[in-house]
PDB file of N, CA, C and O in Angstrom:
ATOM      1  N   UNK A   1     -43.354  -4.398  -9.159  1.00  0.00           N
ATOM      2  CA  UNK A   1     -42.397  -4.490  -8.026  1.00  0.00           C
ATOM      3  C   UNK A   1     -42.303  -3.046  -7.377  1.00  0.00           C
ATOM      4  O   UNK A   1     -42.256  -2.002  -8.027  1.00  0.00           O
ATOM      5  N   UNK A   2     -42.285  -3.138  -6.108  1.00  0.00           N
ATOM      6  CA  UNK A   2     -42.292  -1.927  -5.355  1.00  0.00           C
ATOM      7  C   UNK A   2     -40.869  -1.625  -4.934  1.00  0.00           C
ATOM      8  O   UNK A   2     -40.311  -2.427  -4.186  1.00  0.00           O
ATOM      9  N   UNK A   3     -40.186  -0.462  -5.378  1.00  0.00           N
ATOM     10  CA  UNK A   3     -38.813  -0.200  -5.150  1.00  0.00           C
ATOM     11  C   UNK A   3     -38.672   0.901  -4.003  1.00  0.00           C
ATOM     12  O   UNK A   3     -37.576   1.415  -3.781  1.00  0.00           O
ATOM     13  N   UNK A   4     -39.803   1.243  -3.291  1.00  0.00           N
ATOM     14  CA  UNK A   4     -39.764   2.343  -2.364  1.00  0.00           C
ATOM     15  C   UNK A   4     -39.000   1.877  -1.073  1.00  0.00           C
ATOM     16  O   UNK A   4     -38.440   2.728  -0.382  1.00  0.00           O
ATOM     17  N   UNK A   5     -38.963   0.571  -0.737  1.00  0.00           N
ATOM     18  CA  UNK A   5     -38.316   0.079   0.433  1.00  0.00           C
ATOM     19  C   UNK A   5     -36.883  -0.197   0.243  1.00  0.00           C
ATOM     20  O   UNK A   5     -36.173  -0.491   1.204  1.00  0.00           O
ATOM     21  N   UNK A   6     -36.384  -0.107  -1.079  1.00  0.00           N
ATOM     22  CA  UNK A   6     -34.968  -0.469  -1.337  1.00  0.00           C
ATOM     23  C   UNK A   6     -34.134   0.787  -1.198  1.00  0.00           C
ATOM     24  O   UNK A   6     -34.538   1.842  -1.689  1.00  0.00           O
ATOM     25  N   UNK A   7     -32.965   0.710  -0.535  1.00  0.00           N
ATOM     26  CA  UNK A   7     -32.112   1.845  -0.440  1.00  0.00           C
ATOM     27  C   UNK A   7     -31.139   1.830  -1.720  1.00  0.00           C
ATOM     28  O   UNK A   7     -30.917   0.841  -2.417  1.00  0.00           O
ATOM     29  N   UNK A   8     -30.667   2.962  -1.874  1.00  0.00           N
ATOM     30  CA  UNK A   8     -29.668   3.088  -3.007  1.00  0.00           C
ATOM     31  C   UNK A   8     -28.358   2.446  -2.770  1.00  0.00           C
ATOM     32  O   UNK A   8     -27.601   2.206  -3.710  1.00  0.00           O
ATOM     33  N   UNK A   9     -28.058   2.151  -1.505  1.00  0.00           N
ATOM     34  CA  UNK A   9     -26.705   1.575  -1.148  1.00  0.00           C
ATOM     35  C   UNK A   9     -26.812   0.091  -1.194  1.00  0.00           C
ATOM     36  O   UNK A   9     -27.683  -0.487  -0.544  1.00  0.00           O
ATOM     37  N   UNK A  10     -25.961  -0.542  -1.936  1.00  0.00           N
ATOM     38  CA  UNK A  10     -25.843  -1.970  -2.032  1.00  0.00           C
ATOM     39  C   UNK A  10     -25.108  -2.585  -0.792  1.00  0.00           C
ATOM     40  O   UNK A  10     -23.957  -2.233  -0.535  1.00  0.00           O
ATOM     41  N   UNK A  11     -25.710  -3.418  -0.094  1.00  0.00           N
ATOM     42  CA  UNK A  11     -25.129  -4.100   1.123  1.00  0.00           C
ATOM     43  C   UNK A  11     -24.667  -5.484   0.917  1.00  0.00           C
ATOM     44  O   UNK A  11     -23.835  -5.990   1.670  1.00  0.00           O
ATOM     45  N   UNK A  12     -25.210  -6.138  -0.128  1.00  0.00           N
ATOM     46  CA  UNK A  12     -24.908  -7.565  -0.384  1.00  0.00           C
ATOM     47  C   UNK A  12     -24.702  -7.696  -1.905  1.00  0.00           C
ATOM     48  O   UNK A  12     -25.260  -6.963  -2.722  1.00  0.00           O
ATOM     49  N   UNK A  13     -23.890  -8.650  -2.200  1.00  0.00           N
ATOM     50  CA  UNK A  13     -23.582  -9.032  -3.604  1.00  0.00           C
ATOM     51  C   UNK A  13     -24.812  -9.851  -4.075  1.00  0.00           C
ATOM     52  O   UNK A  13     -25.684 -10.222  -3.290  1.00  0.00           O
ATOM     53  N   UNK A  14     -24.827 -10.101  -5.369  1.00  0.00           N
ATOM     54  CA  UNK A  14     -25.870 -11.026  -5.915  1.00  0.00           C
ATOM     55  C   UNK A  14     -25.846 -12.462  -5.253  1.00  0.00           C
ATOM     56  O   UNK A  14     -26.862 -13.123  -5.041  1.00  0.00           O
ATOM     57  N   UNK A  15     -24.562 -12.859  -4.956  1.00  0.00           N
ATOM     58  CA  UNK A  15     -24.500 -14.117  -4.311  1.00  0.00           C
ATOM     59  C   UNK A  15     -24.855 -14.207  -2.810  1.00  0.00           C
ATOM     60  O   UNK A  15     -24.899 -15.266  -2.184  1.00  0.00           O
ATOM     61  N   UNK A  16     -25.109 -12.958  -2.293  1.00  0.00           N
ATOM     62  CA  UNK A  16     -25.490 -12.881  -0.786  1.00  0.00           C
ATOM     63  C   UNK A  16     -24.350 -12.517   0.097  1.00  0.00           C
ATOM     64  O   UNK A  16     -24.524 -12.601   1.313  1.00  0.00           O
ATOM     65  N   UNK A  17     -23.272 -12.145  -0.344  1.00  0.00           N
ATOM     66  CA  UNK A  17     -22.101 -11.805   0.440  1.00  0.00           C
ATOM     67  C   UNK A  17     -22.279 -10.442   1.067  1.00  0.00           C
ATOM     68  O   UNK A  17     -22.648  -9.498   0.369  1.00  0.00           O
ATOM     69  N   UNK A  18     -22.018 -10.293   2.432  1.00  0.00           N
ATOM     70  CA  UNK A  18     -22.291  -9.001   3.108  1.00  0.00           C
ATOM     71  C   UNK A  18     -21.064  -8.174   2.794  1.00  0.00           C
ATOM     72  O   UNK A  18     -19.986  -8.591   3.217  1.00  0.00           O
ATOM     73  N   UNK A  19     -21.103  -7.098   2.131  1.00  0.00           N
ATOM     74  CA  UNK A  19     -20.067  -6.277   1.631  1.00  0.00           C
ATOM     75  C   UNK A  19     -19.335  -5.624   2.795  1.00  0.00           C
ATOM     76  O   UNK A  19     -18.105  -5.570   2.813  1.00  0.00           O
ATOM     77  N   UNK A  20     -20.103  -5.124   3.773  1.00  0.00           N
ATOM     78  CA  UNK A  20     -19.577  -4.491   4.941  1.00  0.00           C
ATOM     79  C   UNK A  20     -18.730  -5.361   5.740  1.00  0.00           C
ATOM     80  O   UNK A  20     -17.678  -4.960   6.237  1.00  0.00           O
ATOM     81  N   UNK A  21     -19.206  -6.647   5.884  1.00  0.00           N
ATOM     82  CA  UNK A  21     -18.559  -7.685   6.667  1.00  0.00           C
ATOM     83  C   UNK A  21     -17.206  -7.960   6.032  1.00  0.00           C
ATOM     84  O   UNK A  21     -16.219  -8.009   6.766  1.00  0.00           O
ATOM     85  N   UNK A  22     -17.084  -8.146   4.707  1.00  0.00           N
ATOM     86  CA  UNK A  22     -15.866  -8.356   3.990  1.00  0.00           C
ATOM     87  C   UNK A  22     -14.881  -7.197   4.216  1.00  0.00           C
ATOM     88  O   UNK A  22     -13.693  -7.401   4.467  1.00  0.00           O
ATOM     89  N   UNK A  23     -15.418  -5.987   4.119  1.00  0.00           N
ATOM     90  CA  UNK A  23     -14.559  -4.796   4.378  1.00  0.00           C
ATOM     91  C   UNK A  23     -13.921  -4.801   5.780  1.00  0.00           C
ATOM     92  O   UNK A  23     -12.739  -4.502   5.950  1.00  0.00           O
ATOM     93  N   UNK A  24     -14.736  -5.145   6.752  1.00  0.00           N
ATOM     94  CA  UNK A  24     -14.311  -5.176   8.134  1.00  0.00           C
ATOM     95  C   UNK A  24     -13.199  -6.231   8.265  1.00  0.00           C
ATOM     96  O   UNK A  24     -12.156  -5.934   8.848  1.00  0.00           O
ATOM     97  N   UNK A  25     -13.399  -7.509   7.715  1.00  0.00           N
ATOM     98  CA  UNK A  25     -12.374  -8.518   7.740  1.00  0.00           C
ATOM     99  C   UNK A  25     -11.096  -8.098   7.008  1.00  0.00           C
ATOM    100  O   UNK A  25     -10.005  -8.422   7.478  1.00  0.00           O
ATOM    101  N   UNK A  26     -11.185  -7.414   5.914  1.00  0.00           N
ATOM    102  CA  UNK A  26     -10.042  -7.016   5.138  1.00  0.00           C
ATOM    103  C   UNK A  26      -9.145  -6.035   6.050  1.00  0.00           C
ATOM    104  O   UNK A  26      -7.921  -6.147   6.111  1.00  0.00           O
ATOM    105  N   UNK A  27      -9.868  -5.079   6.739  1.00  0.00           N
ATOM    106  CA  UNK A  27      -9.132  -4.197   7.645  1.00  0.00           C
ATOM    107  C   UNK A  27      -8.338  -4.824   8.607  1.00  0.00           C
ATOM    108  O   UNK A  27      -7.282  -4.298   8.957  1.00  0.00           O
ATOM    109  N   UNK A  28      -8.750  -5.979   9.116  1.00  0.00           N
ATOM    110  CA  UNK A  28      -7.992  -6.734  10.146  1.00  0.00           C
ATOM    111  C   UNK A  28      -6.993  -7.845   9.679  1.00  0.00           C
ATOM    112  O   UNK A  28      -6.367  -8.573  10.449  1.00  0.00           O
ATOM    113  N   UNK A  29      -6.929  -7.874   8.349  1.00  0.00           N
ATOM    114  CA  UNK A  29      -6.140  -9.047   7.701  1.00  0.00           C
ATOM    115  C   UNK A  29      -4.642  -8.701   7.653  1.00  0.00           C
ATOM    116  O   UNK A  29      -3.898  -9.633   7.347  1.00  0.00           O
ATOM    117  N   UNK A  30      -4.110  -7.559   7.898  1.00  0.00           N
ATOM    118  CA  UNK A  30      -2.709  -7.226   7.782  1.00  0.00           C
ATOM    119  C   UNK A  30      -2.454  -6.331   6.716  1.00  0.00           C
ATOM    120  O   UNK A  30      -3.317  -5.540   6.335  1.00  0.00           O
ATOM    121  N   UNK A  31      -1.252  -6.406   6.174  1.00  0.00           N
ATOM    122  CA  UNK A  31      -0.777  -5.494   5.115  1.00  0.00           C
ATOM    123  C   UNK A  31      -1.458  -5.673   3.762  1.00  0.00           C
ATOM    124  O   UNK A  31      -1.808  -6.790   3.384  1.00  0.00           O
ATOM    125  N   UNK A  32      -1.631  -4.656   3.088  1.00  0.00           N
ATOM    126  CA  UNK A  32      -2.081  -4.824   1.772  1.00  0.00           C
ATOM    127  C   UNK A  32      -0.906  -5.260   0.837  1.00  0.00           C
ATOM    128  O   UNK A  32       0.242  -5.288   1.282  1.00  0.00           O
ATOM    129  N   UNK A  33      -1.169  -5.578  -0.377  1.00  0.00           N
ATOM    130  CA  UNK A  33      -0.146  -6.055  -1.297  1.00  0.00           C
ATOM    131  C   UNK A  33       0.983  -4.943  -1.457  1.00  0.00           C
ATOM    132  O   UNK A  33       2.188  -5.186  -1.378  1.00  0.00           O
ATOM    133  N   UNK A  34       0.447  -3.735  -1.685  1.00  0.00           N
ATOM    134  CA  UNK A  34       1.383  -2.584  -1.860  1.00  0.00           C
ATOM    135  C   UNK A  34       2.112  -2.193  -0.611  1.00  0.00           C
ATOM    136  O   UNK A  34       3.274  -1.795  -0.695  1.00  0.00           O
ATOM    137  N   UNK A  35       1.469  -2.286   0.601  1.00  0.00           N
ATOM    138  CA  UNK A  35       2.155  -2.155   1.811  1.00  0.00           C
ATOM    139  C   UNK A  35       3.279  -3.178   1.999  1.00  0.00           C
ATOM    140  O   UNK A  35       4.379  -2.807   2.407  1.00  0.00           O
ATOM    141  N   UNK A  36       3.026  -4.436   1.715  1.00  0.00           N
ATOM    142  CA  UNK A  36       3.973  -5.465   1.781  1.00  0.00           C
ATOM    143  C   UNK A  36       5.180  -5.179   0.869  1.00  0.00           C
ATOM    144  O   UNK A  36       6.332  -5.330   1.273  1.00  0.00           O
ATOM    145  N   UNK A  37       4.873  -4.748  -0.409  1.00  0.00           N
ATOM    146  CA  UNK A  37       6.000  -4.405  -1.347  1.00  0.00           C
ATOM    147  C   UNK A  37       6.854  -3.300  -0.741  1.00  0.00           C
ATOM    148  O   UNK A  37       8.083  -3.374  -0.735  1.00  0.00           O
ATOM    149  N   UNK A  38       6.206  -2.317  -0.252  1.00  0.00           N
ATOM    150  CA  UNK A  38       6.999  -1.179   0.284  1.00  0.00           C
ATOM    151  C   UNK A  38       7.804  -1.575   1.446  1.00  0.00           C
ATOM    152  O   UNK A  38       8.946  -1.135   1.575  1.00  0.00           O
ATOM    153  N   UNK A  39       7.224  -2.462   2.389  1.00  0.00           N
ATOM    154  CA  UNK A  39       8.010  -2.888   3.517  1.00  0.00           C
ATOM    155  C   UNK A  39       9.208  -3.691   3.154  1.00  0.00           C
ATOM    156  O   UNK A  39      10.269  -3.540   3.759  1.00  0.00           O
ATOM    157  N   UNK A  40       9.058  -4.588   2.126  1.00  0.00           N
ATOM    158  CA  UNK A  40      10.208  -5.361   1.666  1.00  0.00           C
ATOM    159  C   UNK A  40      11.240  -4.595   1.021  1.00  0.00           C
ATOM    160  O   UNK A  40      12.422  -4.912   1.152  1.00  0.00           O
ATOM    161  N   UNK A  41      10.839  -3.511   0.263  1.00  0.00           N
ATOM    162  CA  UNK A  41      11.734  -2.620  -0.434  1.00  0.00           C
ATOM    163  C   UNK A  41      12.613  -1.826   0.632  1.00  0.00           C
ATOM    164  O   UNK A  41      13.823  -1.636   0.506  1.00  0.00           O
ATOM    165  N   UNK A  42      11.862  -1.407   1.658  1.00  0.00           N
ATOM    166  CA  UNK A  42      12.554  -0.599   2.682  1.00  0.00           C
ATOM    167  C   UNK A  42      13.434  -1.372   3.593  1.00  0.00           C
ATOM    168  O   UNK A  42      14.365  -0.775   4.135  1.00  0.00           O
ATOM    169  N   UNK A  43      13.240  -2.656   3.824  1.00  0.00           N
ATOM    170  CA  UNK A  43      13.914  -3.393   4.709  1.00  0.00           C
ATOM    171  C   UNK A  43      14.887  -4.343   4.069  1.00  0.00           C
ATOM    172  O   UNK A  43      15.708  -4.883   4.810  1.00  0.00           O
ATOM    173  N   UNK A  44      14.895  -4.607   2.818  1.00  0.00           N
ATOM    174  CA  UNK A  44      15.790  -5.564   2.192  1.00  0.00           C
ATOM    175  C   UNK A  44      16.540  -4.934   0.943  1.00  0.00           C
ATOM    176  O   UNK A  44      17.399  -5.570   0.332  1.00  0.00           O
ATOM    177  N   UNK A  45      16.187  -3.727   0.626  1.00  0.00           N
ATOM    178  CA  UNK A  45      16.846  -3.142  -0.580  1.00  0.00           C
ATOM    179  C   UNK A  45      16.464  -3.913  -1.811  1.00  0.00           C
ATOM    180  O   UNK A  45      15.448  -4.607  -1.835  1.00  0.00           O
ATOM    181  N   UNK A  46      17.223  -3.801  -2.766  1.00  0.00           N
ATOM    182  CA  UNK A  46      16.933  -4.626  -3.984  1.00  0.00           C
ATOM    183  C   UNK A  46      16.717  -3.788  -5.269  1.00  0.00           C
ATOM    184  O   UNK A  46      16.666  -2.561  -5.182  1.00  0.00           O
ATOM    185  N   UNK A  47      16.597  -4.374  -6.370  1.00  0.00           N
ATOM    186  CA  UNK A  47      16.466  -3.738  -7.686  1.00  0.00           C
ATOM    187  C   UNK A  47      15.068  -3.112  -7.932  1.00  0.00           C
ATOM    188  O   UNK A  47      14.021  -3.719  -7.706  1.00  0.00           O
ATOM    189  N   UNK A  48      15.136  -1.916  -8.387  1.00  0.00           N
ATOM    190  CA  UNK A  48      13.849  -1.123  -8.602  1.00  0.00           C
ATOM    191  C   UNK A  48      13.084  -0.693  -7.495  1.00  0.00           C
ATOM    192  O   UNK A  48      11.869  -0.524  -7.588  1.00  0.00           O
ATOM    193  N   UNK A  49      13.822  -0.475  -6.283  1.00  0.00           N
ATOM    194  CA  UNK A  49      13.112  -0.065  -5.084  1.00  0.00           C
ATOM    195  C   UNK A  49      13.308   1.485  -4.763  1.00  0.00           C
ATOM    196  O   UNK A  49      12.934   1.978  -3.699  1.00  0.00           O
ATOM    197  N   UNK A  50      13.912   2.190  -5.754  1.00  0.00           N
ATOM    198  CA  UNK A  50      14.201   3.613  -5.457  1.00  0.00           C
ATOM    199  C   UNK A  50      12.942   4.446  -5.142  1.00  0.00           C
ATOM    200  O   UNK A  50      13.026   5.475  -4.471  1.00  0.00           O
ATOM    201  N   UNK A  51      11.821   4.007  -5.613  1.00  0.00           N
ATOM    202  CA  UNK A  51      10.614   4.807  -5.502  1.00  0.00           C
ATOM    203  C   UNK A  51      10.240   4.869  -3.921  1.00  0.00           C
ATOM    204  O   UNK A  51       9.568   5.783  -3.444  1.00  0.00           O
ATOM    205  N   UNK A  52      10.743   3.813  -3.192  1.00  0.00           N
ATOM    206  CA  UNK A  52      10.502   3.730  -1.758  1.00  0.00           C
ATOM    207  C   UNK A  52      11.506   4.224  -0.892  1.00  0.00           C
ATOM    208  O   UNK A  52      11.377   4.134   0.329  1.00  0.00           O
ATOM    209  N   UNK A  53      12.564   4.776  -1.463  1.00  0.00           N
ATOM    210  CA  UNK A  53      13.801   5.132  -0.766  1.00  0.00           C
ATOM    211  C   UNK A  53      13.575   6.502  -0.168  1.00  0.00           C
ATOM    212  O   UNK A  53      12.902   7.341  -0.767  1.00  0.00           O
ATOM    213  N   UNK A  54      14.123   6.732   0.992  1.00  0.00           N
ATOM    214  CA  UNK A  54      14.081   8.065   1.533  1.00  0.00           C
ATOM    215  C   UNK A  54      15.507   8.688   1.706  1.00  0.00           C
ATOM    216  O   UNK A  54      15.736   9.616   2.481  1.00  0.00           O
ATOM    217  N   UNK A  55      16.382   8.126   0.959  1.00  0.00           N
ATOM    218  CA  UNK A  55      17.775   8.551   0.895  1.00  0.00           C
ATOM    219  C   UNK A  55      17.919   9.830   0.076  1.00  0.00           C
ATOM    220  O   UNK A  55      17.439   9.946  -1.052  1.00  0.00           O
ATOM    221  N   UNK A  56      18.610  10.786   0.707  1.00  0.00           N
ATOM    222  CA  UNK A  56      18.911  12.029  -0.047  1.00  0.00           C
ATOM    223  C   UNK A  56      20.098  11.774  -0.957  1.00  0.00           C
ATOM    224  O   UNK A  56      21.246  11.698  -0.519  1.00  0.00           O
ATOM    225  N   UNK A  57      19.795  11.648  -2.187  1.00  0.00           N
ATOM    226  CA  UNK A  57      20.725  11.343  -3.350  1.00  0.00           C
ATOM    227  C   UNK A  57      21.891  12.369  -3.423  1.00  0.00           C
ATOM    228  O   UNK A  57      23.073  12.034  -3.513  1.00  0.00           O
ATOM    229  N   UNK A  58      21.471  13.573  -3.378  1.00  0.00           N
ATOM    230  CA  UNK A  58      22.495  14.714  -3.372  1.00  0.00           C
ATOM    231  C   UNK A  58      23.465  14.602  -2.259  1.00  0.00           C
ATOM    232  O   UNK A  58      24.674  14.740  -2.446  1.00  0.00           O
ATOM    233  N   UNK A  59      22.931  14.349  -1.078  1.00  0.00           N
ATOM    234  CA  UNK A  59      23.795  14.237   0.171  1.00  0.00           C
ATOM    235  C   UNK A  59      24.795  13.136   0.005  1.00  0.00           C
ATOM    236  O   UNK A  59      25.939  13.297   0.429  1.00  0.00           O
ATOM    237  N   UNK A  60      24.441  12.048  -0.577  1.00  0.00           N
ATOM    238  CA  UNK A  60      25.279  10.890  -0.728  1.00  0.00           C
ATOM    239  C   UNK A  60      26.349  11.262  -1.699  1.00  0.00           C
ATOM    240  O   UNK A  60      27.524  10.980  -1.459  1.00  0.00           O
ATOM    241  N   UNK A  61      25.954  11.940  -2.882  1.00  0.00           N
ATOM    242  CA  UNK A  61      26.941  12.309  -3.868  1.00  0.00           C
ATOM    243  C   UNK A  61      27.945  13.178  -3.258  1.00  0.00           C
ATOM    244  O   UNK A  61      29.145  12.979  -3.445  1.00  0.00           O
ATOM    245  N   UNK A  62      27.474  14.195  -2.491  1.00  0.00           N
ATOM    246  CA  UNK A  62      28.427  15.191  -1.780  1.00  0.00           C
ATOM    247  C   UNK A  62      29.381  14.465  -0.881  1.00  0.00           C
ATOM    248  O   UNK A  62      30.573  14.771  -0.858  1.00  0.00           O
ATOM    249  N   UNK A  63      28.853  13.459  -0.101  1.00  0.00           N
ATOM    250  CA  UNK A  63      29.688  12.751   0.790  1.00  0.00           C
ATOM    251  C   UNK A  63      30.645  11.901   0.100  1.00  0.00           C
ATOM    252  O   UNK A  63      31.757  11.750   0.605  1.00  0.00           O
ATOM    253  N   UNK A  64      30.322  11.283  -1.080  1.00  0.00           N
ATOM    254  CA  UNK A  64      31.261  10.461  -1.816  1.00  0.00           C
ATOM    255  C   UNK A  64      32.351  11.299  -2.417  1.00  0.00           C
ATOM    256  O   UNK A  64      33.517  10.907  -2.460  1.00  0.00           O
ATOM    257  N   UNK A  65      31.933  12.513  -2.900  1.00  0.00           N
ATOM    258  CA  UNK A  65      32.932  13.424  -3.487  1.00  0.00           C
ATOM    259  C   UNK A  65      33.953  13.856  -2.397  1.00  0.00           C
ATOM    260  O   UNK A  65      35.136  13.966  -2.717  1.00  0.00           O
ATOM    261  N   UNK A  66      33.561  14.099  -1.161  1.00  0.00           N
ATOM    262  CA  UNK A  66      34.498  14.571  -0.118  1.00  0.00           C
ATOM    263  C   UNK A  66      35.368  13.445   0.319  1.00  0.00           C
ATOM    264  O   UNK A  66      36.499  13.678   0.745  1.00  0.00           O
ATOM    265  N   UNK A  67      34.890  12.216   0.235  1.00  0.00           N
ATOM    266  CA  UNK A  67      35.752  11.020   0.602  1.00  0.00           C
ATOM    267  C   UNK A  67      36.781  10.846  -0.428  1.00  0.00           C
ATOM    268  O   UNK A  67      37.899  10.450  -0.098  1.00  0.00           O
ATOM    269  N   UNK A  68      36.478  11.127  -1.723  1.00  0.00           N
ATOM    270  CA  UNK A  68      37.458  10.837  -2.848  1.00  0.00           C
ATOM    271  C   UNK A  68      38.559  11.881  -2.726  1.00  0.00           C
ATOM    272  O   UNK A  68      39.675  11.584  -3.153  1.00  0.00           O
ATOM    273  N   UNK A  69      38.348  13.069  -2.186  1.00  0.00           N
ATOM    274  CA  UNK A  69      39.285  14.117  -1.988  1.00  0.00           C
ATOM    275  C   UNK A  69      40.284  13.798  -1.028  1.00  0.00           C
ATOM    276  O   UNK A  69      41.425  14.249  -1.132  1.00  0.00           O
ATOM    277  N   UNK A  70      39.917  13.016  -0.058  1.00  0.00           N
ATOM    278  CA  UNK A  70      40.733  12.659   1.102  1.00  0.00           C
ATOM    279  C   UNK A  70      41.893  11.766   0.760  1.00  0.00           C
ATOM    280  O   UNK A  70      42.663  11.388   1.643  1.00  0.00           O
TER     281      UNK A  70
END
């Protein structure tokens, strides 16, 4: 078997799927699973979403303490 004409880059799977075509289609398919999770956490709140929060916790605590003194 002559391997000199084969490139080191794989362009198709064993089943014949064009890997680059799949990548292009994926780029145009919308949000990824993790992007969708982040979007839902930011827009709907919910349990366990603090990792996506941009709320300044210390500022909220300070504001709450000020309100309690009034």
